[in-house]
LONUMI-598449 format. One line per 2 residues: number of its first residue (from 1); their letters; for each residue z, x, y of N, C-alpha, C. Coordinates in nm, 4 decimals. Each point is the difference from the previous one (the first is absolute). Example, Ala and Ser with C-alpha at 12.3 -4.5 7.8 and 13.67 -1.06 7.14 Angstrom:
2
1	as	0.7800:1.3190:-0.5690:0.0000:-0.0890:0.1190:0.0000:0.0900:0.1200  -0.0720:-0.0350:0.1050:0.0060:0.0820:0.1190:0.0730:-0.0770:0.1090
***
This chain:
242
1	mr	-1.1142:3.6061:5.4155:0.0744:0.0774:-0.0974:0.0228:0.1412:0.0525  0.1215:0.0493:-0.0237:0.0278:0.1394:0.0300:-0.0572:0.0881:-0.1155
3	ln	-0.0205:0.1279:0.0295:-0.0393:0.0961:-0.1050:0.1227:0.0863:-0.0346  0.0282:0.0127:-0.1285:0.1101:0.0875:-0.0414:-0.0545:0.1026:-0.0982
5	cd	0.0648:0.1168:-0.0020:-0.0411:0.1105:-0.0885:0.1221:0.0740:-0.0480  -0.0051:0.0467:-0.1258:0.1072:0.0776:-0.0573:-0.0136:0.1455:0.0462
7	lg	0.1015:0.0497:0.0678:-0.0058:0.1342:0.0605:0.1281:0.0789:-0.0307  -0.0016:0.1268:0.0403:0.1174:0.0847:-0.0191:0.0266:0.0298:-0.1473
9	es	-0.1067:0.0054:-0.0801:0.0168:0.0201:-0.1451:-0.0185:0.1453:-0.0475  -0.0188:0.0925:0.0953:-0.0061:0.1398:-0.0382:0.1399:0.0475:-0.0419
11	fg	0.0015:0.1149:-0.0666:0.1338:0.0526:-0.0471:-0.0123:0.1533:-0.0055  0.0752:0.0676:0.0880:-0.0072:0.1461:0.0018:-0.1428:0.0468:0.0297
13	aw	-0.0490:0.0892:-0.0863:-0.1360:0.0529:0.0174:-0.1063:-0.0958:-0.0498  0.0402:-0.1083:-0.0686:-0.0973:-0.0946:-0.0529:-0.0346:-0.1046:0.1052
15	qm	-0.1287:-0.0085:0.0330:-0.0456:-0.0871:0.1065:-0.0661:-0.1271:-0.0565  0.0396:-0.1149:0.0486:-0.0552:-0.1265:-0.0391:-0.0423:-0.0795:0.1243
17	gl	-0.1261:-0.0388:0.0037:-0.0475:-0.0823:0.1104:-0.0341:0.0753:0.1273  -0.0636:-0.0717:0.0916:-0.0400:0.0582:0.1295:0.0743:-0.0749:0.1113
19	dq	0.1309:0.0158:0.0031:0.0833:-0.0794:0.0864:-0.0400:0.0077:0.1476  -0.0280:0.1220:0.0485:-0.0338:0.0190:0.1411:-0.1300:-0.0711:0.0363
21	dv	-0.0943:-0.0107:-0.0949:-0.1260:-0.0643:0.0270:0.0106:-0.1509:-0.0105  0.0896:-0.0485:-0.0843:0.0156:-0.1443:-0.0246:0.0830:-0.0674:0.1054
23	mp	0.1097:0.0656:0.0444:0.0996:-0.0660:0.0831:-0.0554:-0.0652:0.1260  -0.0998:0.0600:0.0684:-0.0468:-0.0654:0.1242:-0.0703:-0.1330:-0.0202
25	hi	-0.0324:-0.0362:-0.1259:-0.0813:-0.1179:-0.0266:0.0716:-0.1120:-0.0705  0.1313:0.0153:-0.0233:0.0748:-0.1005:-0.0730:0.1099:-0.0598:0.0878
27	dq	0.0573:-0.1081:-0.0480:0.1094:-0.0682:0.0724:0.1357:0.0228:-0.0603  0.0016:0.0284:-0.1321:0.1252:0.0110:-0.0731:-0.0051:0.1203:-0.0952
29	an	0.0996:0.0852:0.0071:0.0086:0.1181:-0.0887:0.1121:-0.0216:-0.1021  -0.0395:-0.0044:-0.1292:0.0982:-0.0110:-0.1070:0.0364:0.1425:-0.0411
31	ia	0.1229:0.0462:0.0378:0.0324:0.1391:-0.0140:0.0846:0.0210:-0.1255  -0.0485:0.0931:-0.0867:0.0689:0.0349:-0.1240:0.1415:0.0514:0.0291
33	cg	0.0908:-0.0299:-0.0897:0.1434:0.0234:0.0254:0.0550:0.1166:-0.0851  -0.0860:0.0751:-0.0670:0.0483:0.1151:-0.0746:0.0109:-0.0187:-0.1501
35	fh	-0.0141:-0.1250:-0.0480:0.0169:-0.0245:-0.1437:-0.1323:0.0068:-0.0787  -0.1146:-0.0144:0.0692:-0.1285:0.0224:-0.0659:-0.0842:0.1029:0.0749
37	gg	0.0303:0.0185:0.1233:-0.0669:0.0942:0.0874:0.0781:0.0116:0.1279  -0.0337:0.0998:0.0835:0.0757:0.0153:0.1225:0.1189:0.0894:-0.0203
39	dp	0.0255:0.0859:0.0936:0.1213:0.0823:0.0071:0.0553:-0.0108:0.1426  0.1160:0.0539:0.0297:0.0576:-0.0196:0.1335:-0.0939:0.0408:0.1132
41	lv	-0.0697:0.1113:-0.0137:-0.0877:0.0438:0.1093:-0.1225:-0.0901:0.0090  -0.0554:-0.0410:-0.1131:-0.1150:-0.0902:0.0007:0.0392:-0.1328:0.0654
43	iq	0.1168:-0.0511:-0.0388:0.0441:-0.1288:0.0571:0.0187:0.0131:0.1516  0.0639:0.1095:0.0432:0.0196:0.0234:0.1425:-0.1332:0.0036:0.0746
45	nt	-0.0943:0.0766:-0.0523:-0.1276:0.0144:0.0678:-0.0830:-0.1283:0.0002  0.0079:-0.0772:-0.1101:-0.0718:-0.1248:-0.0077:0.0559:-0.1014:0.0968
47	la	0.1312:-0.0071:0.0145:0.0601:-0.0876:0.0989:-0.0424:0.0386:0.1432  -0.0047:0.1288:0.0271:-0.0415:0.0471:0.1345:-0.1451:-0.0364:0.0279
49	la	-0.0821:0.0104:-0.1041:-0.1411:-0.0373:0.0141:-0.0146:-0.1521:0.0273  0.0787:-0.0787:-0.0697:-0.0029:-0.1462:0.0208:0.0441:-0.0333:0.1421
51	kq	0.1056:0.0692:0.0467:0.0506:-0.0215:0.1361:-0.1071:0.0347:0.1023  -0.0676:0.1117:-0.0212:-0.1069:0.0448:0.0905:-0.1093:-0.1069:0.0174
53	hq	-0.0332:-0.0637:-0.1115:-0.1114:-0.0983:0.0026:0.0509:-0.1443:0.0099  0.1327:-0.0178:0.0217:0.0570:-0.1319:0.0158:-0.0312:-0.0925:-0.1193
55	vm	0.0211:0.0544:-0.1186:-0.0216:-0.0693:-0.1236:0.1329:-0.0510:-0.0556  0.0032:-0.1259:-0.0412:0.1192:-0.0576:-0.0617:0.0322:0.0731:-0.1319
57	vg	0.1284:0.0240:-0.0222:0.0433:0.0771:-0.1147:0.0718:-0.0886:-0.1030  -0.0348:0.0210:-0.1263:0.0706:-0.0648:-0.1084:0.0375:0.0999:-0.1073
59	ah	0.1026:-0.0299:-0.0780:0.0412:0.0870:-0.1125:-0.0874:-0.0343:-0.1218  -0.0353:0.1044:-0.0734:-0.0871:-0.0141:-0.1179:0.0751:0.0550:-0.1227
61	ps	0.1025:-0.0729:-0.0457:0.0844:0.0540:-0.1128:-0.0635:-0.0215:-0.1348  0.0451:0.0761:-0.0966:-0.0531:-0.0068:-0.1343:0.1093:0.0180:-0.1040
63	yp	-0.0393:-0.0088:-0.1251:0.0872:0.0442:-0.1087:0.0255:0.1491:0.0199  0.1137:0.0520:-0.0491:0.0257:0.1452:0.0107:-0.0902:0.0780:-0.0999
65	dl	-0.1218:0.0238:0.0408:-0.1007:0.0547:-0.0916:-0.0920:0.0958:0.0783  0.0591:0.1112:0.0460:-0.0777:0.0972:0.0774:-0.1128:0.0615:-0.0804
67	qg	0.0305:0.0279:-0.1283:-0.1011:0.0665:-0.0843:-0.1189:-0.0915:-0.0268  0.0228:-0.1300:-0.0101:-0.1071:-0.0912:-0.0289:-0.0529:-0.0716:0.1214
69	fg	0.0407:0.0438:0.1200:-0.0456:-0.0562:0.1252:0.0339:-0.1494:0.0083  0.1064:-0.0424:-0.0675:0.0450:-0.1367:0.0109:-0.0886:-0.1020:-0.0723
71	rr	-0.0892:0.0498:-0.0811:-0.0959:-0.0900:-0.0649:0.0429:-0.0406:-0.1413  0.1185:0.0433:-0.0431:0.0463:-0.0344:-0.1317:0.1165:-0.1012:0.0086
73	sm	-0.0158:-0.1105:-0.0716:0.1050:-0.0995:0.0030:0.1272:0.0511:-0.0654  0.1138:-0.0440:0.0495:0.1299:0.0399:-0.0545:0.0837:-0.1254:-0.0252
75	qc	0.0818:0.0075:-0.1042:0.0882:-0.1088:-0.0326:0.1316:0.0210:0.0729  0.0123:-0.0682:0.1149:0.1187:0.0158:0.0835:0.0696:-0.1330:0.0168
77	sa	0.1323:0.0043:0.0074:0.0754:-0.1220:0.0246:-0.0179:-0.0454:0.1439  0.0388:-0.1223:0.0278:-0.0081:-0.0521:0.1348:0.0845:0.0855:0.0966
79	ne	0.1204:0.0378:-0.0464:0.0851:0.0807:0.0836:-0.0592:0.1380:0.0307  -0.0659:0.0593:-0.1017:-0.0643:0.1282:0.0198:-0.1132:-0.0121:0.1055
81	ik	-0.0785:-0.1065:-0.0127:-0.1103:-0.0221:0.0969:0.0538:-0.0153:0.1391  0.1048:-0.0802:0.0145:0.0579:-0.0194:0.1339:0.0535:0.1308:0.0576
83	af	0.0649:0.0800:-0.0853:0.0576:0.1233:0.0493:-0.1056:0.1023:0.0370  -0.1043:0.0189:-0.0820:-0.0981:0.1015:0.0379:-0.0892:-0.0463:0.1155
85	lh	-0.0106:-0.1337:0.0219:-0.0709:-0.0473:0.1150:0.0794:0.0259:0.1279  0.1284:-0.0324:-0.0033:0.0850:0.0260:0.1180:0.0051:0.1474:0.0335
87	yq	0.0035:0.0846:-0.1008:0.0034:0.1472:0.0169:-0.1260:0.0442:0.0736  -0.1162:-0.0471:-0.0449:-0.1283:0.0452:0.0584:-0.0197:-0.0619:0.1404
89	ia	0.0327:-0.1268:0.0165:-0.0132:-0.0646:0.1292:0.0867:0.0719:0.1031  0.1230:0.0276:-0.0396:0.0949:0.0661:0.0918:-0.0495:0.1386:0.0436
91	ai	-0.0638:0.0700:-0.0905:-0.0573:0.1315:0.0342:-0.1061:-0.0091:0.1100  -0.0929:-0.0912:-0.0193:-0.1064:-0.0159:0.0993:0.0566:-0.0569:0.1313
93	ag	0.0865:-0.1012:-0.0092:0.0562:-0.0604:0.1180:0.0827:0.1027:0.0807  0.0749:0.0827:-0.0676:0.0804:0.1000:0.0683:-0.0852:0.1024:0.0691
95	ma	-0.1049:0.0469:-0.0679:-0.0880:0.0993:0.0605:-0.0803:-0.0624:0.1144  -0.0360:-0.1231:-0.0120:-0.0717:-0.0699:0.1079:0.0926:-0.0112:0.1227
97	at	0.1256:-0.0342:-0.0246:0.0924:-0.0172:0.1127:0.0165:0.1249:0.0812  -0.0052:0.1171:-0.0644:0.0127:0.1266:0.0739:-0.1168:0.0248:0.0914
99	qg	-0.1110:-0.0712:-0.0217:-0.1178:0.0116:0.0871:-0.0165:-0.1200:0.0934  0.1080:-0.0803:0.0071:-0.0047:-0.1170:0.0858:-0.0882:-0.1106:-0.0553
101	mk	-0.0134:-0.0054:-0.1315:-0.0861:-0.0971:-0.0652:0.0817:-0.0876:-0.0930  -0.0603:-0.1081:-0.0501:0.0622:-0.0781:-0.1033:-0.1041:-0.0463:-0.0973
103	ih	0.0427:-0.0294:-0.1231:-0.0922:-0.0524:-0.0968:0.0037:-0.1550:0.0051  -0.1119:-0.0606:-0.0341:-0.0110:-0.1468:0.0149:-0.0138:-0.0706:-0.1340
105	yi	-0.0451:0.0672:-0.1011:-0.0325:-0.0707:-0.1259:0.0102:0.0969:-0.1174  -0.0069:-0.0597:-0.1191:0.0032:0.0759:-0.1232:-0.1217:-0.0395:-0.0830
107	kp	-0.0748:0.0996:-0.0496:-0.1081:-0.0243:-0.0934:0.0207:0.0912:-0.1226  0.0372:-0.0540:-0.1126:0.0214:0.0848:-0.1188:-0.1318:0.0672:-0.0398
109	hg	0.0141:0.1121:-0.0723:-0.1145:0.0807:-0.0405:-0.0272:-0.0068:-0.1497  -0.1272:0.0123:-0.0336:-0.0423:0.0253:-0.1370:0.0507:-0.0948:-0.1058
111	al	0.0638:0.0570:-0.1037:0.0475:-0.0829:-0.1099:0.1072:-0.0977:0.0424  0.0790:0.0357:0.0984:0.1032:-0.0914:0.0512:-0.0659:-0.1223:0.0653
113	yn	-0.1071:0.0246:0.0737:-0.0747:-0.1101:0.0606:-0.0626:-0.0900:-0.1073  -0.0633:0.0624:-0.0991:-0.0624:-0.0767:-0.1075:0.1016:-0.0809:-0.0803
115	dm	0.1153:0.0604:-0.0303:0.1045:-0.0687:-0.0720:0.0557:-0.1141:0.0808  0.0146:0.0221:0.1312:0.0502:-0.1040:0.0901:-0.0874:-0.1244:-0.0061
117	mk	-0.1328:0.0221:-0.0134:-0.0912:-0.1127:0.0001:-0.0162:-0.0669:-0.1368  0.0410:0.0701:-0.1045:-0.0173:-0.0530:-0.1360:0.1307:-0.0437:-0.0658
119	kp	0.1117:0.0528:0.0468:0.1281:-0.0251:-0.0606:0.0959:-0.0678:0.0991  0.0309:-0.1264:-0.0173:0.0867:-0.0718:0.0960:0.1338:0.0680:0.0197
121	sv	0.0578:0.0617:-0.1040:0.1293:0.0621:0.0139:-0.0090:0.1213:0.0939  -0.1053:0.0734:-0.0047:-0.0181:0.1148:0.0887:-0.0236:-0.0476:0.1431
123	lm	-0.0795:-0.1014:0.0182:-0.0224:-0.0552:0.1337:0.1293:-0.0493:0.0590  0.0804:-0.0679:-0.0749:0.1271:-0.0526:0.0510:0.0943:0.1159:0.0384
125	ai	0.0042:0.1029:-0.0818:0.0868:0.1169:0.0303:-0.0448:0.0633:0.1311  -0.1317:0.0127:0.0199:-0.0499:0.0611:0.1247:0.0280:-0.0892:0.1192
127	mq	-0.0215:-0.1333:-0.0187:0.0306:-0.0932:0.1090:0.1468:0.0134:0.0385  0.0865:0.0002:-0.0983:0.1452:0.0079:0.0254:0.0365:0.1336:0.0701
129	av	-0.0691:0.1077:-0.0422:0.0286:0.1312:0.0608:-0.0367:-0.0011:0.1490  -0.1186:-0.0499:0.0316:-0.0475:0.0000:0.1394:0.0850:-0.0971:0.0840
131	as	0.0309:-0.1191:-0.0578:0.0779:-0.0990:0.0715:0.1427:0.0472:0.0283  0.0535:0.0845:-0.0867:0.1385:0.0445:0.0179:0.0132:0.1316:0.0763
133	yh	-0.1136:0.0564:0.0408:0.0070:0.1231:0.0822:0.0654:-0.0346:0.1332  0.0589:0.0976:0.0624:0.0872:-0.0327:0.1187:-0.0785:-0.0334:0.1258
135	qp	-0.1342:0.0128:-0.0032:-0.0788:-0.0410:0.1155:-0.1140:-0.0870:-0.0513  -0.0471:-0.0975:0.0784:-0.1084:-0.0885:-0.0465:-0.1281:0.0759:-0.0232
137	lv	-0.0603:-0.0180:-0.1160:-0.1248:0.0620:-0.0353:-0.0901:-0.1010:-0.0703  -0.1297:0.0148:0.0150:-0.0975:-0.0870:-0.0671:-0.0450:0.0686:-0.1291
139	lm	-0.0238:-0.0821:-0.1024:-0.0518:0.0508:-0.1274:-0.1496:-0.0321:-0.0089  -0.0803:0.1001:-0.0265:-0.1461:-0.0185:-0.0174:-0.0319:-0.0104:-0.1489
141	iq	-0.0614:-0.1101:-0.0406:-0.0407:-0.0176:-0.1394:-0.1473:-0.0410:-0.0051  -0.0537:0.0001:-0.1196:-0.1396:-0.0336:-0.0121:-0.0271:-0.1485:0.0224
143	at	-0.1035:-0.0287:0.0735:-0.0430:-0.1391:0.0187:-0.0641:-0.0503:-0.1295  0.0625:-0.1005:-0.0599:-0.0530:-0.0596:-0.1234:0.0151:-0.1510:0.0164
145	pm	-0.0579:-0.0800:-0.0937:0.0237:-0.1463:0.0050:0.1455:-0.0377:-0.0124  0.0879:0.0941:-0.0402:0.1412:-0.0257:-0.0154:0.0791:0.0264:0.1289
147	fk	-0.0677:0.0368:0.1072:0.0692:0.0455:0.1201:0.0949:-0.1013:0.0589  -0.0396:-0.1286:0.0012:0.0891:-0.0996:0.0570:0.1281:-0.0128:-0.0793
149	qh	-0.0085:0.0112:-0.1325:0.1215:-0.0032:-0.0806:0.0884:0.1227:0.0264  -0.0644:0.1162:0.0206:0.0732:0.1178:0.0349:0.0693:-0.0173:0.1361
151	qq	-0.0682:-0.0626:0.0941:0.0604:-0.0253:0.1321:0.1240:-0.0899:-0.0136  -0.0053:-0.0989:-0.0887:0.1155:-0.0870:-0.0188:0.1176:0.0759:-0.0551
153	qa	-0.0278:0.0927:-0.0936:0.1072:0.0830:-0.0553:0.0602:0.0859:0.1112  -0.0866:0.0593:0.0813:0.0453:0.0903:0.1074:0.0830:-0.0772:0.1030
155	kk	-0.0445:-0.1202:0.0318:0.0660:-0.0786:0.1017:0.1463:-0.0263:-0.0372  0.0252:-0.0203:-0.1283:0.1394:-0.0234:-0.0463:0.0878:0.1212:0.0262
157	lg	-0.0621:0.1167:0.0095:0.0738:0.1247:0.0247:-0.0009:0.0394:0.1473  -0.0672:-0.0825:0.0837:-0.0122:0.0332:0.1390:-0.0973:0.1133:0.0247
159	lt	-0.0987:0.0135:-0.0872:-0.0915:0.1129:0.0052:-0.1406:-0.0448:0.0393  -0.0672:0.0747:0.0841:-0.1390:-0.0257:0.0390:-0.0952:0.0845:-0.0851
161	lw	-0.1098:-0.0638:-0.0412:-0.1016:0.0719:-0.0762:-0.1290:0.0116:0.0802  -0.0725:0.1116:-0.0188:-0.1354:0.0135:0.0469:-0.0896:0.0119:-0.1201
163	ae	-0.1137:-0.0703:0.0036:-0.0953:0.0005:-0.1108:-0.1037:0.1064:0.0233  -0.0287:0.0756:-0.1017:-0.0932:0.1127:0.0098:-0.1233:-0.0192:-0.0926
165	af	-0.1171:0.0265:0.0583:-0.1239:0.0026:-0.0759:-0.0497:0.1450:-0.0065  -0.0969:0.0238:-0.0841:-0.0532:0.1354:-0.0189:-0.1490:0.0039:0.0313
167	ad	-0.0411:0.0981:0.0800:-0.1384:0.0078:0.0404:-0.0902:0.0516:-0.1116  0.0492:0.0978:-0.0760:-0.0849:0.0710:-0.0946:0.0213:-0.0313:-0.1440
169	rc	0.0787:-0.1037:-0.0305:0.0296:-0.0329:-0.1392:-0.0599:-0.1357:-0.0380  -0.0429:-0.0074:-0.1256:-0.0541:-0.1272:-0.0537:0.1176:-0.0821:-0.0558
171	yd	-0.0127:-0.1306:0.0105:0.1058:-0.0923:-0.0444:-0.0386:-0.0673:-0.1289  0.1000:-0.0304:-0.0834:-0.0255:-0.0833:-0.1184:0.0169:-0.1456:0.0383
173	de	-0.0188:-0.0899:-0.0946:-0.0026:-0.1438:0.0312:0.1393:-0.0562:0.0332  0.1077:0.0768:-0.0321:0.1345:-0.0464:0.0318:0.0434:0.0517:0.1391
175	gy	-0.0835:0.0773:0.0664:0.0347:0.0499:0.1319:0.0687:0.1354:0.0004  0.0032:0.0629:-0.1172:0.0573:0.1341:-0.0070:-0.1084:0.1047:0.0071
177	ll	0.0373:0.1245:0.0251:-0.0999:0.1057:0.0041:-0.0515:0.0311:-0.1410  -0.1266:0.0127:-0.0137:-0.0587:0.0376:-0.1273:0.0441:0.1411:-0.0352
179	sr	0.0446:0.0185:-0.1219:0.0510:0.1307:-0.0424:-0.1049:0.1084:0.0212  0.0464:0.1179:0.0435:-0.0907:0.1129:0.0208:-0.0671:0.0429:-0.1303
181	eh	0.0514:-0.0471:-0.1140:-0.0594:0.0334:-0.1253:-0.1336:-0.0733:-0.0222  -0.0237:-0.1074:0.0774:-0.1216:-0.0821:-0.0161:-0.1088:0.0464:0.0957
183	kg	-0.1222:-0.0067:-0.0444:-0.1147:0.0295:0.0835:-0.0067:-0.0972:0.1182  -0.0265:0.0564:0.1182:-0.0097:-0.0849:0.1180:0.1337:-0.0252:0.0706
185	al	0.1086:0.0631:-0.0477:0.1292:-0.0266:0.0620:0.0047:0.0517:0.1462  -0.0753:0.1067:0.0285:-0.0056:0.0537:0.1353:-0.1352:-0.0337:0.0602
187	hc	-0.0002:-0.0603:0.1164:-0.1239:-0.0364:0.0657:-0.0711:0.1207:0.0645  -0.1317:-0.0017:-0.0035:-0.0770:0.0944:0.0797:0.0108:-0.0433:0.1464
189	ke	-0.0496:0.0808:0.0887:0.0135:-0.0273:0.1440:-0.0598:-0.1366:0.0381  -0.1170:-0.0291:-0.0539:-0.0670:-0.1247:0.0360:0.0822:-0.1215:-0.0414
191	km	0.0531:0.0018:-0.1265:0.0804:-0.1101:-0.0503:0.1307:-0.0080:0.0766  0.0543:0.1144:0.0355:0.1273:0.0016:0.0748:-0.0168:-0.0678:0.1334
193	la	-0.1046:0.0330:0.0753:-0.0203:-0.0571:0.1321:-0.0317:-0.1488:-0.0119  -0.0720:-0.0380:-0.1083:-0.0299:-0.1441:-0.0218:0.1289:-0.0779:-0.0296
195	qv	0.0906:0.0635:-0.0737:0.1290:-0.0670:-0.0324:0.0843:-0.0157:0.1263  0.0009:0.0977:0.0836:0.0747:-0.0072:0.1264:-0.0584:-0.1115:0.0852
197	qq	-0.1309:-0.0037:0.0111:-0.0619:-0.1046:0.0794:0.0326:-0.1373:-0.0537  -0.0003:-0.0143:-0.1321:0.0312:-0.1304:-0.0625:0.1461:-0.0390:0.0257
199	lk	0.0888:0.0966:-0.0071:0.1413:-0.0264:0.0283:0.0171:-0.0425:0.1464  -0.0702:0.0676:0.0877:0.0118:-0.0306:0.1436:-0.0516:-0.1393:0.0350
201	tq	-0.1186:-0.0334:-0.0523:-0.0675:-0.1218:0.0432:0.0371:-0.1234:-0.0835  0.0328:0.0219:-0.1299:0.0245:-0.1123:-0.0884:0.1370:-0.0037:-0.0616
203	gt	0.0721:0.1144:0.0103:0.1347:0.0031:-0.0636:-0.0064:-0.0057:-0.1516  -0.1081:0.0548:-0.0546:-0.0196:-0.0025:-0.1464:-0.0508:0.1354:-0.0492
205	vt	0.0096:0.0189:-0.1315:-0.0658:0.1136:-0.0659:-0.0783:-0.0571:-0.1191  -0.0979:0.0748:-0.0449:-0.0754:-0.0362:-0.1204:0.0517:0.0848:-0.1152
207	tv	0.0448:-0.0625:-0.1065:0.0622:0.0723:-0.1127:-0.1080:0.0657:-0.0859  0.0462:0.0741:-0.0999:-0.0882:0.0743:-0.0900:-0.0973:-0.0894:-0.0735
209	tg	0.0371:-0.1275:-0.0220:-0.0886:-0.0934:-0.0675:-0.0832:-0.0856:0.0947  0.0164:0.0240:0.1288:-0.0761:-0.0784:0.1012:0.0734:-0.1215:0.0537
211	kt	0.1253:-0.0157:-0.0369:0.0796:-0.1120:0.0494:0.0445:0.0260:0.1427  0.0064:-0.1039:0.0830:0.0490:0.0156:0.1347:0.1488:-0.0338:0.0071
213	lv	0.0785:0.0918:0.0531:0.1450:-0.0134:0.0003:0.0524:0.0054:0.1437  0.0812:-0.0967:0.0375:0.0570:-0.0030:0.1338:0.1155:0.1009:0.0094
215	la	-0.0044:0.0895:0.0996:0.1056:0.0973:0.0218:0.0276:0.0062:0.1511  0.1162:-0.0479:0.0417:0.0399:0.0073:0.1414:0.0782:0.1263:0.0208
217	ad	-0.0621:0.1034:0.0571:0.0635:0.1328:0.0104:0.0410:0.0284:0.1448  0.1205:0.0613:0.0117:0.0496:0.0472:0.1300:-0.0452:0.1423:0.0269
219	sl	-0.0194:0.0785:-0.1090:-0.0318:0.1409:0.0162:-0.1005:0.0396:-0.1118  -0.0835:0.0975:0.0348:-0.1059:0.0453:-0.0892:0.0254:0.1463:-0.0327
221	cv	0.0111:0.0329:-0.1296:0.0241:0.1370:-0.0417:-0.1318:0.0787:-0.0089  -0.0016:0.1177:0.0615:-0.1108:0.0935:-0.0068:0.0518:0.1337:-0.0494
223	hg	-0.0889:0.0849:-0.0470:0.0380:0.1294:-0.0495:-0.0824:0.1116:0.0679  0.0675:0.1084:0.0331:-0.0660:0.1099:0.0701:0.0106:0.1329:-0.0705
225	dn	-0.0504:0.0039:-0.1203:0.0157:0.1204:-0.0823:-0.1096:0.1053:0.0254  -0.1057:-0.0372:0.0652:-0.1101:0.0924:0.0306:-0.0714:-0.0450:0.1253
227	ma	-0.0938:0.0839:0.0491:-0.0638:-0.0320:0.1280:-0.0868:-0.1235:-0.0089  -0.0611:-0.0253:-0.1176:-0.0780:-0.1214:-0.0166:0.0884:-0.1235:0.0162
229	av	0.1225:0.0069:-0.0563:0.0955:-0.1115:0.0128:0.0425:-0.0194:0.1452  0.0202:0.1120:0.0703:0.0369:-0.0114:0.1404:-0.1095:-0.0650:0.0810
231	aa	-0.1258:0.0362:-0.0284:-0.1131:-0.0612:0.0679:-0.0050:-0.1515:-0.0291  0.0311:-0.0382:-0.1243:0.0025:-0.1392:-0.0379:0.1116:-0.0769:0.0749
233	ik	0.1124:0.0644:0.0188:0.1106:-0.0611:0.0735:-0.0421:-0.0305:0.1424  -0.0722:0.0936:0.0625:-0.0510:-0.0235:0.1348:-0.0918:-0.1239:0.0047
235	ei	-0.0845:-0.0129:-0.1014:-0.0904:-0.1163:-0.0074:0.0746:-0.1284:-0.0186  0.1037:0.0044:-0.0852:0.0809:-0.1179:-0.0249:0.0734:-0.0406:0.1288
237	kh	0.0574:0.0976:0.0701:0.0687:-0.0291:0.1245:-0.0933:-0.0667:0.0986  -0.1223:0.0516:0.0120:-0.0976:-0.0588:0.0926:-0.0358:-0.1410:-0.0430
239	ll	-0.0158:-0.0204:-0.1312:-0.0358:-0.1306:-0.0522:0.1096:-0.1036:0.0305  0.1268:0.0387:-0.0140:0.1093:-0.0927:0.0228:0.0253:-0.0309:0.1468
241	ts	-0.0369:0.0950:0.0832:0.0307:-0.0179:0.1458:-0.1222:-0.0494:0.0793  -0.1169:-0.0069:-0.0646:-0.1203:-0.0444:0.0726:-0.0116:-0.1486:-0.0030
***
């Protein structure tokens, strides 16, 4: 499994994450496109950092919700979703091209990601947006028991999917992330490392009720919001490569 992390989410004087500390230890950088975080200078610098460390770059688009950091769901039509995705992808792709780079995949952010996994109409709009972009791109979605069905939908559009698992999040029995409103939604370091080991060796996770769930993941999401998290990423990287 590759390691991916959401980066480039600072905005102006407001700093989010420890991008410089995280970048050397990951394989894929999901770079914010300006709609929930990121500004032109942040995007430019994050791309340069990814290039320096030879990290694969993906666009991390969201609902147009800068004030809410993209964590608020919005009622948007399919055409609106396709348009604001193309707008954000083009921004990152264009800035990457000026540095001799290209983007490889799309991973939606926050509420858009959650809606994609819970609302078939939103997922289809996102699939259609990525499939109709003028260059081939992969769409990263959450690994759930529904992933094979999602692959079939994507195949009809000529779209490739990557399945994503989460290192630090607890799962419910349906294979979705347990809401942050519930106790135990975020794993402590010990549980996080145990979940990564289980995913690596068995291809499964243990849900909040103790059920074993099969999850075949291509990429593992990690977060680098503080130095403790960065240290955990280093341990996860060592665990996956040893």
